[in-house]
VOGU-3710 file (C-alpha; in Angstrom, 3 decimals, decimal comma):
1> mttvekpqyr> 0,000/0,000/0,000  1,349/3,427/-0,964  0,165/6,078/1,490  0,298/9,833/0,987  -0,482/12,374/3,739  -2,690/10,010/5,760  -3,508/10,563/9,459  -3,641/7,738/11,961  -7,066/6,192/12,586  -8,344/3,701/15,147
11> vigtrpirpd> -11,057/1,967/13,115  -10,600/3,199/9,557  -8,062/1,049/7,751  -8,841/-2,107/9,729  -10,585/-5,199/8,346  -13,551/-6,119/10,570  -16,238/-8,672/9,712  -19,157/-7,293/7,708  -22,362/-6,954/9,749  -24,550/-8,678/7,138
21> gvekvtgkal> -22,142/-11,553/6,557  -23,679/-14,187/8,834  -27,187/-13,832/7,397  -25,852/-14,130/3,874  -23,618/-17,145/4,362  -26,326/-18,974/6,329  -28,988/-18,272/3,691  -31,200/-16,214/6,007  -30,836/-12,935/4,107  -33,946/-12,139/2,063
31> ygadirlpgm> -33,559/-11,189/-1,586  -36,335/-9,911/-3,819  -37,521/-13,311/-5,010  -37,726/-14,576/-1,406  -40,807/-12,512/-0,548  -43,888/-14,552/0,392  -47,126/-12,665/1,136  -50,590/-14,021/2,013  -52,672/-14,436/-1,129  -49,750/-13,636/-3,404
41> iygkilrsph> -50,072/-14,428/-7,115  -47,516/-14,407/-9,922  -46,974/-12,188/-12,928  -45,473/-12,886/-16,333  -44,789/-10,504/-19,215  -45,461/-10,937/-22,929  -42,601/-9,558/-25,006  -42,202/-8,584/-28,621  -40,768/-11,168/-31,041  -39,799/-8,336/-33,414
51> aharilridt> -36,996/-5,764/-33,298  -39,244/-3,031/-34,711  -42,976/-3,187/-35,369  -46,152/-1,195/-35,085  -48,791/-2,579/-32,711  -52,062/-2,687/-34,594  -54,202/-4,558/-32,081  -53,954/-6,385/-28,734  -56,694/-8,844/-27,779  -56,449/-10,070/-24,186
61> seaerapgvl> -59,965/-11,498/-23,875  -59,011/-15,160/-24,137  -56,185/-14,759/-21,606  -58,544/-13,059/-19,182  -60,822/-16,130/-19,261  -57,985/-18,629/-18,749  -57,934/-20,784/-15,584  -56,222/-19,130/-12,634  -55,817/-15,745/-14,355  -56,820/-12,829/-12,120
71> avvthadlpv> -55,539/-9,815/-14,075  -54,195/-8,763/-17,479  -52,685/-5,355/-18,262  -51,380/-3,504/-21,308  -50,116/0,013/-21,899  -53,763/1,128/-21,954  -53,830/0,522/-18,188  -51,019/3,002/-17,596  -51,974/6,638/-17,002  -50,766/9,054/-19,676
81> aadrveelge> -47,193/9,800/-18,617  -45,836/13,314/-18,532  -43,254/14,228/-21,153  -40,814/15,489/-18,553  -37,423/14,642/-17,132  -37,087/13,064/-13,683  -33,759/13,318/-11,853  -32,672/9,978/-10,395  -29,487/11,132/-8,720  -26,855/9,596/-10,998
91> savnvrevae> -28,884/10,182/-14,150  -32,087/11,676/-15,520  -34,845/9,979/-17,512  -37,869/11,053/-19,515  -40,967/9,742/-17,729  -42,898/9,165/-20,943  -40,057/7,076/-22,362  -39,801/5,105/-19,115  -43,506/4,269/-19,404  -43,080/3,303/-23,062
101> nilasqkvly> -40,241/0,958/-22,134  -42,279/-0,627/-19,325  -45,216/-1,433/-21,640  -45,131/-0,545/-25,333  -48,064/1,455/-26,705  -47,935/2,113/-30,454  -44,617/0,497/-31,416  -42,211/-2,105/-30,135  -38,628/-0,938/-30,514  -36,601/-4,075/-29,764
111> rghavaavaa> -37,067/-7,811/-29,417  -38,067/-8,351/-25,806  -39,966/-5,054/-25,480  -42,816/-5,623/-22,991  -46,306/-5,575/-24,527  -48,689/-7,055/-21,937  -48,676/-8,827/-18,572  -50,708/-11,513/-16,836  -51,135/-12,395/-13,161  -52,307/-15,867/-12,191
121> tsphlaeeal> -52,354/-18,185/-9,230  -49,155/-19,898/-10,369  -46,222/-18,859/-12,580  -47,025/-21,724/-14,959  -50,639/-20,648/-15,485  -49,481/-17,089/-16,061  -46,948/-18,315/-18,622  -49,601/-20,340/-20,445  -51,992/-17,397/-20,470  -49,421/-15,237/-22,257
131> qlikveyevl> -49,801/-17,498/-25,285  -53,503/-16,612/-25,416  -52,884/-12,900/-25,910  -53,235/-12,023/-29,583  -51,063/-9,186/-30,842  -51,244/-8,027/-34,448  -48,029/-6,377/-35,622  -46,944/-4,468/-38,704  -43,274/-5,409/-38,917  -41,011/-2,449/-39,722
141> phvldvldam> -37,389/-2,240/-40,891  -34,959/-2,167/-37,995  -31,457/-0,793/-37,475  -28,866/-2,307/-35,125  -25,579/-0,549/-35,950  -24,888/2,887/-34,514  -23,440/4,307/-37,739  -26,209/2,814/-39,868  -28,749/4,431/-37,545  -27,242/7,853/-38,281
151> rddapllden> -27,780/7,573/-42,036  -30,395/9,828/-43,645  -32,235/6,792/-45,003  -32,182/4,816/-41,723  -35,479/3,506/-40,288  -36,644/5,976/-37,631  -37,467/4,649/-34,185  -39,409/7,827/-33,379  -40,613/9,971/-36,271  -40,887/12,969/-33,934
161> rrtktlmtge> -37,349/12,836/-32,573  -35,004/15,656/-33,531  -31,293/15,901/-32,760  -30,652/18,241/-29,845  -27,362/20,129/-29,942  -26,488/20,360/-26,266  -24,213/23,402/-26,604  -27,054/25,580/-27,946  -30,267/23,665/-27,211  -31,205/23,796/-30,880
171> lsekpsnvas> -33,174/20,969/-32,536  -32,515/19,657/-36,040  -35,055/20,344/-38,763  -35,309/16,726/-39,883  -36,210/13,739/-37,681  -33,238/11,592/-36,744  -32,074/8,658/-34,649  -29,360/10,910/-33,248  -30,917/12,031/-29,976  -28,208/14,506/-29,038
181> ynrfqggdve> -24,853/15,901/-30,060  -22,265/17,613/-27,876  -18,754/19,000/-28,339  -15,873/19,787/-26,004  -12,930/21,704/-27,424  -9,873/23,654/-26,394  -6,688/25,001/-27,927  -5,777/24,644/-31,608  -5,886/21,012/-32,699  -4,902/21,585/-36,329
191> aafaeadvvi> -1,836/23,615/-35,412  -0,733/20,943/-32,956  -1,187/18,220/-35,583  0,911/20,246/-38,039  3,775/20,646/-35,541  3,736/17,049/-34,232  6,413/14,391/-34,672  3,718/11,763/-35,152  -0,045/11,696/-35,711  -1,971/8,438/-35,296
201> erefrtkmvh> -5,568/7,928/-36,387  -7,643/4,851/-35,513  -11,250/3,649/-35,314  -12,370/1,427/-32,437  -15,504/-0,667/-31,927  -16,998/-2,240/-28,839  -20,137/-4,345/-28,497  -23,014/-4,195/-26,057  -22,119/-6,098/-22,892  -24,145/-6,979/-19,815
211> qgyiepqnst> -23,368/-6,277/-16,172  -23,676/-9,986/-15,424  -25,291/-9,765/-11,993  -26,397/-13,145/-10,665  -29,821/-12,154/-9,335  -32,419/-11,330/-12,018  -34,742/-8,322/-11,739  -37,747/-8,854/-9,509  -40,617/-6,939/-7,974  -43,480/-7,725/-5,628
221> anwnadgtlt> -46,274/-5,154/-5,307  -49,274/-4,865/-3,028  -51,843/-2,214/-3,971  -53,798/-1,720/-0,770  -57,500/-0,934/-0,535  -56,706/2,557/0,782  -54,756/3,369/-2,382  -51,320/3,039/-0,835  -48,770/0,899/-2,651  -45,923/-1,156/-1,196
231> iwtstqgafa> -43,165/-2,566/-3,390  -40,492/-5,078/-2,372  -37,660/-5,120/-4,881  -33,933/-5,580/-5,432  -32,747/-2,161/-6,500  -29,795/0,184/-6,261  -32,101/3,058/-5,359  -35,313/2,592/-3,387  -36,129/6,299/-3,526  -35,558/6,409/-7,277
241> vrnlvaevlr> -37,995/3,481/-7,654  -40,518/5,232/-5,410  -40,330/8,513/-7,307  -40,462/6,946/-10,765  -43,312/4,576/-9,907  -45,243/7,543/-8,497  -44,599/9,475/-11,715  -45,524/6,638/-14,053  -48,659/5,687/-12,111  -49,566/9,317/-11,331
251> kpiaqvkvvp> -49,696/8,701/-7,572  -48,592/10,968/-4,729  -45,111/10,006/-3,576  -46,335/9,582/-0,006  -48,625/6,741/-1,148  -45,726/4,657/-2,467  -43,433/2,758/-0,105  -40,455/0,826/-1,434  -38,783/-1,841/0,696  -35,261/-2,546/-0,605
261> meigggfggk> -34,378/-6,218/-0,367  -30,857/-7,636/-0,350  -29,414/-7,280/-3,816  -27,564/-9,940/-5,781  -25,412/-7,586/-7,828  -26,309/-4,613/-9,973  -23,272/-2,638/-11,190  -25,624/0,072/-12,483  -28,046/-2,347/-14,136  -30,530/-2,161/-11,269
271> lpiyldpvaa> -30,994/1,585/-11,355  -33,848/1,635/-13,936  -37,344/0,298/-13,285  -38,883/-2,437/-15,441  -41,302/-4,537/-13,391  -42,495/-2,373/-10,502  -45,340/-0,467/-12,224  -46,482/-3,656/-13,975  -46,653/-5,602/-10,717  -48,487/-2,656/-9,144
281> llskksgrpv> -51,124/-2,509/-11,896  -51,656/-6,269/-11,746  -52,062/-6,011/-7,979  -54,544/-3,181/-8,332  -56,642/-5,155/-10,831  -56,511/-8,456/-8,963  -56,709/-7,158/-5,411  -53,820/-9,459/-4,499  -50,048/-9,025/-4,006  -48,226/-9,828/-7,261
291> kivmsrtevf> -44,659/-11,041/-7,695  -42,745/-10,906/-10,985  -39,271/-12,377/-11,444  -37,455/-12,181/-14,774  -35,915/-15,211/-16,425  -32,269/-14,966/-17,438  -33,287/-14,585/-21,082  -35,526/-11,669/-20,137  -32,673/-10,068/-18,245  -30,513/-10,161/-21,362
301> eatgptsgtv> -33,202/-9,186/-23,862  -35,197/-6,627/-21,902  -32,949/-4,854/-19,366  -30,177/-2,389/-19,949  -26,710/-3,465/-21,077  -23,996/-0,901/-21,673  -23,649/0,808/-25,044  -21,980/-0,617/-28,086  -19,696/2,063/-29,522  -17,718/3,339/-32,455
311> irvkaaakgd> -14,921/5,720/-31,466  -12,575/7,521/-33,837  -9,383/8,965/-32,402  -6,687/11,125/-33,946  -3,835/11,984/-31,586  -0,434/13,609/-31,842  2,838/13,616/-29,927  5,904/15,804/-30,035  8,847/14,328/-28,201  7,409/12,793/-25,049
321> rltavqaslf> 4,399/15,118/-25,006  0,804/14,353/-25,927  -0,033/17,516/-27,847  -3,469/17,044/-29,426  -6,470/14,721/-29,479  -9,449/14,761/-31,808  -12,153/12,201/-31,102  -15,656/11,318/-32,218  -17,711/9,047/-29,979  -20,835/7,300/-31,281
331> yeagafpgss> -22,721/5,418/-28,545  -25,772/3,195/-28,889  -28,519/4,302/-26,531  -30,761/1,356/-27,336  -34,429/2,036/-28,014  -34,595/5,329/-26,107  -32,104/8,187/-25,661  -29,664/8,229/-22,786  -26,420/6,425/-23,595  -23,304/7,008/-21,517
341> vgagsmtmla> -21,546/8,984/-24,264  -21,469/12,133/-22,131  -19,447/10,436/-19,411  -17,243/8,761/-22,003  -16,399/12,083/-23,631  -15,605/13,726/-20,279  -13,470/10,919/-18,812  -11,526/10,085/-21,959  -8,721/12,607/-21,462  -9,042/13,003/-17,685
351> pynvenfvid> -5,734/11,246/-16,863  -3,797/13,699/-19,049  -2,861/17,326/-19,437  -3,522/17,963/-23,118  -4,189/21,537/-24,198  -5,487/20,923/-27,714  -8,575/18,771/-28,107  -11,897/18,391/-29,900  -14,335/15,741/-28,688  -17,644/15,158/-30,468
361> aydvvvnkpk> -20,248/12,967/-28,751  -23,338/11,404/-30,356  -26,188/9,676/-28,504  -27,914/7,383/-31,029  -31,032/5,213/-30,718  -31,073/1,723/-32,263  -33,428/-1,263/-32,130  -31,837/-2,842/-29,083  -32,701/-2,763/-25,360  -32,458/0,652/-23,732
371> taayrapgap> -28,959/0,872/-22,272  -28,272/1,329/-18,575  -25,299/2,191/-16,432  -22,512/-0,335/-16,098  -19,692/0,462/-13,678  -18,127/3,781/-14,782  -20,648/3,982/-17,628  -19,114/5,155/-20,876  -15,544/5,347/-19,595  -14,171/1,849/-20,420
381> aaafaiesvi> -14,882/2,083/-24,157  -13,462/5,616/-24,334  -10,350/4,524/-22,418  -9,943/1,511/-24,715  -9,655/3,899/-27,646  -7,442/6,639/-26,230  -5,191/4,370/-24,157  -4,522/2,168/-27,198  -3,497/5,215/-29,224  -1,371/6,576/-26,371
391> delarhqkvd> 0,431/3,223/-26,229  1,078/3,471/-29,949  2,351/7,057/-29,646  4,714/6,119/-26,807  6,103/3,187/-28,782  6,612/5,348/-31,875  8,462/7,946/-29,800  10,487/5,200/-28,066  9,277/6,305/-24,637  8,334/3,812/-21,904
401> plvfrkvnsa> 4,509/3,736/-21,893  4,283/4,449/-18,167  6,875/7,212/-18,370  4,872/8,752/-21,237  1,775/8,699/-19,030  3,657/10,212/-16,103  5,083/13,044/-18,184  1,632/13,899/-19,516  -0,261/13,240/-16,288  -3,075/15,449/-15,047
411> rkgtkmvngi> -2,325/17,091/-11,722  -3,974/19,502/-9,325  -5,088/22,477/-11,398  -5,198/20,600/-14,707  -8,476/21,362/-16,445  -10,907/18,712/-17,594  -12,401/19,040/-21,074  -15,360/20,895/-19,537  -13,024/23,585/-18,210  -13,225/22,600/-14,536
421> afprigheec> -9,851/22,345/-12,782  -8,988/19,235/-10,793  -8,479/19,507/-7,030  -5,872/17,225/-5,438  -5,805/14,014/-7,514  -3,642/10,916/-7,611  -2,992/9,833/-11,201  0,693/10,715/-11,109  1,099/8,753/-7,870  -0,621/5,754/-9,471
431> veaalnsdhy> 1,725/5,785/-12,451  4,730/6,168/-10,143  3,564/3,230/-8,021  3,092/1,145/-11,177  6,595/2,046/-12,395  8,082/0,978/-9,066  6,027/-2,188/-8,694  7,581/-5,643/-8,606  5,345/-6,575/-11,521  6,584/-3,837/-13,852
441> rspiegpyrg> 10,205/-4,361/-12,831  10,039/-8,095/-13,548  10,929/-9,467/-17,004  8,299/-10,712/-19,444  9,832/-13,535/-21,458  8,751/-16,233/-23,869  7,103/-16,402/-27,289  3,676/-14,809/-27,694  3,905/-13,208/-24,292  3,410/-9,500/-23,785
451> rgvasgywfn> 2,812/-6,757/-21,253  0,389/-3,876/-21,467  -0,536/-0,876/-19,343  -3,368/1,636/-19,296  -4,859/4,316/-17,069  -8,452/5,295/-16,388  -10,591/7,801/-14,496  -14,033/8,094/-12,958  -15,686/11,223/-11,532  -17,382/9,578/-8,521
461> ggmqssvvva> -20,636/10,994/-7,172  -21,940/13,077/-4,303  -25,687/13,715/-4,348  -28,187/13,388/-1,494  -27,976/11,239/1,627  -29,802/11,005/4,950  -29,017/9,031/8,101  -30,298/8,788/11,668  -28,118/7,571/14,538  -29,583/6,506/17,886
471> vntdgtvnli> -27,522/5,831/21,026  -28,777/3,005/23,237  -28,432/3,074/27,007  -25,802/0,302/26,955  -23,554/2,354/24,681  -24,380/0,513/21,495  -25,551/2,533/18,507  -28,165/1,999/15,789  -27,297/3,460/12,390  -30,382/3,879/10,192
481> egstdiggtr> -29,686/4,530/6,517  -31,396/4,234/3,150  -28,502/3,442/0,810  -28,691/-0,043/-0,687  -25,679/-2,078/0,406  -24,202/-3,371/-2,820  -20,513/-3,429/-1,934  -20,061/-3,551/1,828  -21,351/-0,074/2,647  -23,003/-1,177/5,895
491> aslamqlaet> -19,491/-1,875/7,130  -17,812/1,197/5,630  -20,467/3,511/7,078  -20,401/1,828/10,493  -16,621/2,159/10,512  -16,796/5,883/9,810  -19,354/6,315/12,583  -17,232/4,296/15,003  -14,213/6,430/14,100  -16,191/9,628/14,631
501> lgipyenirp> -17,575/8,522/17,995  -14,393/6,806/19,145  -16,184/3,566/20,023  -15,657/-0,027/18,839  -16,962/-0,919/15,387  -18,750/-3,909/16,909  -20,974/-1,521/18,910  -22,548/-0,108/15,727  -25,611/-1,848/14,245  -26,347/-0,551/10,728
511> svvdtdsigh> -29,719/-1,093/9,038  -30,938/-0,279/5,521  -34,603/0,673/5,824  -37,587/1,425/3,556  -38,510/4,775/2,045  -41,030/5,575/4,802  -38,419/5,179/7,524  -35,619/7,563/6,534  -35,146/10,788/4,586  -34,308/10,776/0,887
521> ndvtggsrtt> -31,210/8,927/-0,289  -30,041/8,985/-3,873  -29,017/5,783/-5,609  -26,176/3,490/-4,642  -24,258/4,249/-7,804  -21,521/6,515/-9,065  -19,249/5,210/-6,283  -20,980/7,698/-3,993  -22,244/5,830/-0,932  -19,137/5,489/1,240
531> fatgmavyea> -18,310/9,097/0,348  -21,683/10,842/0,537  -23,589/8,754/3,071  -20,313/8,524/4,973  -20,290/12,316/5,123  -23,839/12,228/6,534  -22,730/9,602/9,068  -19,856/11,868/10,117  -22,192/14,839/10,551  -24,653/12,748/12,590
541> gmairremva> -21,784/11,444/14,717  -20,527/14,955/15,338  -24,055/15,976/16,400  -24,014/13,159/18,976  -20,612/14,279/20,220  -21,908/17,831/20,702  -24,988/16,531/22,519  -22,876/14,409/24,840  -20,588/17,339/25,604  -23,657/19,467/26,399
551> raaklwglpe> -25,072/16,813/28,720  -21,801/16,257/30,545  -21,366/20,008/30,954  -24,851/20,226/32,454  -24,134/17,411/34,904  -20,883/19,036/35,984  -22,215/22,594/36,011  -19,581/23,709/33,504  -19,689/25,775/30,315  -19,668/23,538/27,224
561> ddveydagii> -16,384/25,104/26,115  -14,761/23,561/29,191  -15,706/20,023/28,119  -14,030/18,055/25,351  -14,824/14,848/23,456  -11,865/12,678/22,593  -11,948/9,066/21,337  -15,171/8,152/23,130  -14,254/9,946/26,357  -16,112/13,072/27,488
571> rskkdgrqft> -13,729/14,982/29,745  -13,609/18,178/31,779  -10,687/20,323/30,674  -10,464/21,888/34,164  -10,435/19,060/36,656  -10,152/15,864/34,589  -13,563/14,443/35,467  -14,758/12,167/32,675  -17,426/9,851/31,352  -16,939/7,059/28,916
581> fkelaaqsar> -19,349/6,974/26,007  -21,116/4,018/27,591  -21,392/5,687/31,009  -22,976/8,833/29,652  -25,298/6,861/27,370  -26,597/5,054/30,469  -27,656/8,402/31,934  -29,593/9,592/28,879  -33,010/9,306/30,566  -32,080/11,725/33,346
591> tggpitgkas> -30,050/14,120/31,190  -32,650/14,982/28,558  -33,907/11,758/27,001  -32,742/9,680/24,025  -29,511/10,755/22,383  -29,794/10,890/18,600  -28,035/12,488/15,699  -29,201/12,934/12,166  -27,944/14,455/8,948  -29,434/15,136/5,551
601> lvargvggay> -27,177/16,699/2,971  -26,099/17,157/-0,606  -22,508/15,945/-0,544  -20,006/18,395/-1,988  -16,272/17,981/-2,424  -16,379/14,841/-4,556  -12,941/13,487/-5,395  -12,428/11,743/-8,723  -10,240/8,648/-8,783  -7,646/7,086/-11,067
611> gthivdvevd> -6,279/3,653/-11,768  -3,243/2,414/-13,679  -3,128/-1,270/-14,583  -0,393/-3,674/-15,677  -1,195/-6,994/-17,328  0,878/-9,862/-18,746  -0,707/-12,175/-21,302  0,144/-15,236/-23,340  -1,530/-15,739/-26,705  -1,931/-19,164/-28,301
621> pdtgkvtilr> -1,626/-18,426/-32,038  -3,257/-21,728/-33,006  -6,426/-21,450/-30,882  -6,525/-17,700/-30,238  -6,876/-18,243/-26,502  -5,514/-15,418/-24,353  -4,265/-16,397/-20,908  -3,923/-13,684/-18,284  -0,617/-14,520/-16,629  -0,408/-11,696/-14,124
631> ytavqdvgta> -2,466/-8,622/-13,351  -1,716/-5,663/-11,071  -4,194/-2,853/-10,471  -2,889/0,361/-8,939  -5,576/2,768/-7,753  -5,880/6,023/-5,872  -8,494/5,092/-3,277  -8,374/8,284/-1,216  -8,559/6,590/2,166  -9,165/2,846/2,258
641> ihpsyvegqi> -11,897/2,628/4,902  -11,978/-1,194/4,809  -8,976/-2,329/2,736  -10,393/-5,818/2,088  -13,550/-4,381/0,520  -11,497/-1,899/-1,482  -9,323/-4,701/-2,814  -12,424/-6,772/-3,584  -14,008/-3,911/-5,513  -10,849/-3,463/-7,566
651> qggvvqgigw> -10,485/-7,185/-8,248  -14,137/-7,487/-9,270  -13,901/-4,562/-11,661  -10,770/-5,997/-13,241  -12,407/-9,386/-13,813  -15,398/-7,716/-15,469  -12,974/-5,751/-17,636  -11,192/-8,959/-18,614  -14,507/-10,467/-19,714  -15,368/-7,352/-21,712
661> alneeyvfde> -11,951/-7,369/-23,389  -11,765/-11,048/-24,309  -15,174/-12,711/-24,542  -18,334/-10,806/-23,730  -20,665/-9,380/-26,390  -24,305/-9,261/-27,391  -24,673/-11,191/-30,644  -27,694/-10,330/-32,803  -28,961/-12,104/-35,897  -30,322/-10,301/-38,947
671> qgrmvnasfl> -33,800/-10,120/-37,392  -32,490/-8,299/-34,328  -32,725/-11,334/-32,041  -30,039/-11,801/-29,410  -28,752/-15,317/-30,041  -26,664/-15,730/-26,877  -29,194/-14,710/-24,218  -28,033/-17,136/-21,502  -25,007/-17,590/-19,292  -24,257/-20,734/-21,274
681> dyrmptaldv> -23,693/-18,726/-24,464  -22,827/-15,317/-23,053  -19,253/-16,070/-22,023  -18,222/-14,497/-18,719  -14,915/-15,199/-16,927  -14,918/-17,733/-14,124  -12,345/-18,254/-11,392  -10,558/-20,649/-13,758  -10,029/-17,882/-16,346  -8,168/-15,324/-14,241
691> pmidtilvev> -5,181/-15,257/-11,915  -5,187/-13,644/-8,495  -5,497/-9,905/-9,115  -2,776/-8,002/-7,267  -3,721/-4,582/-5,931  -1,655/-1,573/-4,926  -3,678/0,944/-2,930  -2,455/4,497/-3,354  -3,990/6,739/-0,709  -4,171/10,379/-1,758
701> pnpghpygvr> -6,891/11,615/0,619  -9,744/13,587/-0,897  -9,656/17,036/0,747  -13,427/17,313/0,292  -14,232/14,549/2,793  -13,500/14,452/6,539  -11,801/11,065/6,158  -10,399/11,606/2,663  -12,803/9,159/0,982  -12,867/8,678/-2,779
711> gvgevpivpp> -15,227/6,212/-4,409  -13,436/3,037/-5,490  -15,973/0,768/-7,191  -15,967/2,037/-10,768  -12,443/3,031/-11,745  -11,112/-0,566/-11,862  -13,210/-1,519/-14,898  -11,875/1,391/-16,970  -8,232/0,422/-17,777  -8,464/-3,371/-18,416
721> laaianaiyd> -9,809/-3,230/-21,988  -6,911/-1,136/-23,249  -4,280/-2,731/-21,011  -5,117/-6,185/-22,372  -5,239/-4,933/-25,975  -1,829/-3,320/-25,506  -0,468/-6,543/-23,995  -1,787/-8,583/-26,924  -0,053/-6,169/-29,299  3,153/-6,592/-27,327
731> atgyrftelp> 2,776/-10,374/-27,600  1,756/-10,640/-31,259  2,549/-7,365/-33,032  -1,123/-7,044/-34,030  -3,148/-4,118/-32,699  -6,778/-4,985/-32,110  -9,269/-2,153/-32,397  -12,470/-4,169/-31,955  -13,765/-5,928/-28,865  -14,031/-8,600/-27,741
741> msprriveal> -10,622/-9,971/-28,677  -12,095/-13,448/-28,775  -10,230/-16,565/-29,917  -11,969/-16,431/-33,303  -10,960/-12,812/-33,938  -7,384/-13,459/-32,828  -6,960/-16,516/-35,060  -8,467/-14,628/-38,002  -6,228/-11,594/-37,414  -2,992/-13,518/-36,928
751> nglsg> -3,661/-15,612/-40,022  -4,864/-12,770/-42,238  -8,416/-14,127/-42,413  -10,337/-11,121/-41,049  -10,302/-9,058/-44,211
//
């Protein structure tokens, strides 16, 4: 671990047992599909067999008469949704488009688009009843490729959509599949190209890939007789679900309660809503609680993967300096606008100080599932492109690739492409740690073996958080929060509270509660929870400290300024009298009643984070198989609250990046059908495919947080795509510009068969 400017802590930096661990390993933890309610029935959804078609007629009469069927719904059962944008914390969505994605009205826009739903007394009866729904379609031409969708003669997904130029707000005259266009620019790119020693121009392609969470989407809804609605679901944002369901169903927010269940992975994919309004409508019609659980095929075909992309990069170097970058990013949004191209365009150059740049970003709709966030959404594909070109520039200039990155590194005061200057950041420290690592200093020998490096960046998030802390009379503490625990945040928040109060971690009992039981919390996404909710925990802890000082001062007849709080001890500065935290907690009833602290805030001072990765590979030229021999991930983690969880986050992100680089992709046939919609055919890495991932934690504390926290969960998926591509080039002399670098593509490339 490389540590920079870090104070000494008592709890932070240790590795205690997670508070939810026992329930999970013993099978007692309840996930979304585990809900059992009296009188509960089961929902199933009918989905489009076509990639693009007009709905001419839906006849549900026969399904409604089927045995065991208690309710059938279509888009006609949804209230007319407002054409307005709803902020979800990490992103914003158009409510009308959300409703259209939940149940199609006039057109289906991708295979798997929901058309109708049935609730019956068993899942099997509901499934059978779906076959009785008659839907008459007019099949329309579809478009799957992002560049094809931009053509003037491309089939239009929405005849009323115009391209919005984000810099001016202007709309195009003609309808288009390009939902939006944006540009970032600075300096004089053409002059820099003219003066450069070398200019390299490449086009890169990546495919849609899925987050690969184990637990499928689920929702159980109970529409009560008094009009209130309760939803049990696995989600990354219970308040986002509540607000969106209220918008889509046109209900007051106070009438919707969302109970977040344990979550079996999400990585951004469980931010949108798909099933909740459908389950609610079925419950309303049937008068019974309704549970819907997606099949794995539905998860692939009907939820949000990340965008497929085409990225064109032109970059220049003079000596060891990166002098100019021109890039065009074309991202698939799926059936509705909202790809991650904005984040991709803003993170692309974040590791570097480059004065001359032009970045054009296009958000394009295609006849595929609406995309969703996936761990640093937009950044991995953009990094794959620019980091591959930077590797090529460094090699051409005969400069070590890590030295090239260090020379050109962003530092405090370097401006992002949007003109905002960085505060204290740690990219340079990451590159330095990588240069000095045992891995990078070791030789890489043998035929078809190579080493690659790459850097990456993610903004991290702040947003809104609320917590309540209650002190019990025995000195234990209840921490009530509303942030879904998707990566060990119960532990990281409890540790920050224990540090603030100066009491043992084991004395903190954290609980994630429903939306009626705590103030608003934005989503668990954007690597924000340990930072933002941790800041709220700190503020609540400080409120308790002030209250305890006030109570001790009252007992001793002293001014509050004469009493101090230090490491769980409340002490008189004058005569040394003191209470332990536990002793004063025991006297709460006679000193003013229960001792509580609370905080609700919008977290400011977010610290972005960097990673630099090193990977060694071996390529089998006969089979095309790539073996990862060794992998080291260096990351600026701010302050590692719980180092084991930090390391686990980094290792998990790397493994997902390895899958993205080497195997994973959505494969569509000519009719727009995904042909590998199962874990059998959608190839994800297993433990047998990867070595132990080594981590080097660089701690450059974030000055915007009381404990220096930076989010850690998203950066580690950004560098692997490019690092592995650069290693394969080092091993074979062939530079791959399309992902995945699967065995078939490698064999074809090395044998000249891909042209």
